[in-house]
C-alpha positions in Angstrom: 122.4 69.9 63.7 123.8 71.8 66.8 124.3 68.8 69.2 128.0 68.4 68.3 128.7 72.2 68.8 129.7 74.0 71.9 127.3 76.8 73.3 129.6 79.4 72.2 129.6 78.0 68.7 125.8 77.8 68.7 125.6 81.4 69.8 127.8 82.6 67.1 125.9 80.7 64.6 122.6 82.0 65.7 123.8 85.6 65.7 125.1 85.2 62.1 121.9 83.4 61.0 119.2 85.0 58.8 116.3 86.6 60.6 115.0 89.9 61.5 114.8 89.6 65.2 116.9 87.7 67.9 114.0 85.3 68.4 113.6 84.6 64.6 117.3 83.8 64.3 117.2 81.5 67.4 114.1 79.6 66.6 115.0 79.2 62.9 118.4 78.1 63.7 117.6 75.8 66.6 114.4 74.4 64.9 113.1 73.1 68.3 110.8 70.1 68.6 109.2 71.6 71.7 110.1 75.0 73.0 108.7 75.9 76.6 108.8 79.4 78.0 108.5 79.8 81.7 107.0 83.3 82.3 105.1 84.9 79.4 105.2 88.4 80.9 103.7 90.9 78.3 104.1 88.2 75.6 106.7 90.0 73.5 109.0 87.1 73.3 106.1 84.6 72.6 104.9 86.8 69.8 108.4 86.8 68.1 108.7 83.0 68.8 105.4 82.1 67.3 106.0 84.3 64.2 109.3 82.3 63.5 108.2 78.8 64.7 108.4 76.2 62.0 105.7 73.9 61.2 106.1 70.6 63.2 107.4 72.5 66.2 105.5 73.4 69.4 105.7 76.3 71.6 104.3 76.4 75.2 104.1 79.4 77.3 103.4 79.3 80.9 102.4 82.1 83.3 100.5 82.4 86.6 98.8 85.6 85.5 96.0 85.2 82.7 97.3 87.6 80.3 97.1 85.4 77.1 93.9 86.5 75.3 94.8 89.5 73.2 98.6 88.7 73.0 98.2 85.3 71.2 94.8 86.0 69.5 96.6 85.6 66.0 97.4 82.0 66.9 94.2 81.1 68.6 93.7 78.2 66.4 97.3 77.2 65.8 97.9 73.7 67.0 101.6 74.6 67.5 100.7 76.9 70.5 99.9 75.7 74.0 99.1 78.3 76.6 99.2 77.2 80.3 97.9 79.3 83.1 99.9 78.0 86.0 102.7 78.4 88.4 106.0 77.3 87.1 107.1 76.1 90.5 103.9 74.2 91.4 104.6 70.5 91.1 101.4 70.0 89.2 102.5 72.2 86.2 105.5 70.1 84.9 103.4 66.9 85.4 101.2 68.1 82.5 104.2 67.6 80.1 105.9 64.8 78.4 109.8 64.6 78.6 110.3 66.1 75.2 111.4 69.7 75.9 114.5 70.5 73.9 114.5 74.3 74.4 113.5 75.9 77.7 113.3 79.6 78.3 113.5 80.8 82.0 112.0 84.2 82.3 110.0 84.5 85.4 110.9 86.2 88.6 114.7 86.7 87.9 115.9 85.7 91.5 118.3 82.8 92.0 116.0 80.7 94.3 113.2 80.8 91.8 115.2 80.0 88.7 117.0 77.1 90.6 113.7 75.7 91.7 112.4 75.8 88.1 115.5 74.2 86.6 115.3 71.4 89.3 111.6 70.8 88.6 111.7 71.0 84.9 114.9 69.1 84.2 112.9 65.8 84.2 110.8 67.2 81.3 113.9 68.1 79.2 115.6 65.8 76.7 119.4 65.1 77.3 121.3 68.1 75.6 118.4 70.4 75.7 119.3 74.1 75.4 118.2 76.5 78.3 118.1 80.2 77.7 118.0 82.2 81.0 116.8 85.8 80.9 117.9 88.9 82.8 121.1 87.6 84.4 121.9 91.1 85.4 119.0 91.4 87.9 118.9 90.7 91.5 121.1 87.7 92.4 120.7 85.9 89.2 124.4 86.1 88.8 124.5 83.4 91.7 122.1 81.2 89.8 124.2 81.5 86.5 127.5 80.7 88.5 125.7 77.4 89.9 125.1 76.1 86.4 127.5 73.1 85.9 127.1 72.7 82.3 128.7 74.2 79.1 127.3 77.7 79.1 127.9 81.1 77.6 126.6 84.6 78.3 125.1 86.3 75.2 123.1 89.3 74.1 120.5 91.1 76.1 121.8 90.0 79.5 120.9 86.4 78.7 122.8 83.2 79.0 122.4 79.7 77.3 123.5 76.4 78.6 123.3 72.8 77.4 121.5 70.5 79.9 123.3 67.2 80.8 120.8 64.6 82.1 123.9 62.7 83.4 124.6 65.5 85.8 121.2 66.6 87.3 121.0 70.1 88.7 120.7 70.1 92.4 121.6 73.7 93.6 119.2 75.3 96.1 119.2 79.0 97.2 117.2 80.4 100.1 113.8 82.0 99.4 113.8 85.6 100.9 111.6 86.0 103.9 110.4 89.4 102.7 110.2 89.4 98.9 109.0 93.0 98.8 112.5 94.1 99.7 114.1 91.6 97.4 112.7 92.5 94.0 110.8 95.1 92.2 108.8 92.3 90.6 107.2 91.4 94.0 106.6 95.1 94.9 104.5 95.4 91.8 102.2 92.8 93.2 103.1 90.0 90.6 
């Protein structure tokens, strides 16, 4: 449905689509086969995604902190939901997945080196033409990561951006990991 459209057209269509929330509009319009969220956080996006997820779709959320219990309790027995307690940049985590991800949401540490590492590691698990949503482009040095994306891309609401992955042009960019992360991001200073 959306494979022949540009990312800008997809964003315009999603914003005009029926739905109460941003995530309801996105999920219903995109109708993903396998939606993977890197970084569960407080679970707010995951809750909205699960509430809108069509039958036949799957949603996987991954976080290194074990915060899932109460957040996803309403879907405890739902076969569409998979919860993974793991590090998104540990090589063993992507190995648990088939190469069928058609919608990826990067929402972890909001720093360029981490987002670039995730994209390099997870791209082998995405189908060609998968859409990738990147959160919090205004934080830290995420602008550098966004500028390094060589694919059809567009910024959109809530300081996010969306791009279409092209398996013919694998992502290869690297950014230096800071020596002192406490000085680099409020995320680290909170002990996360």
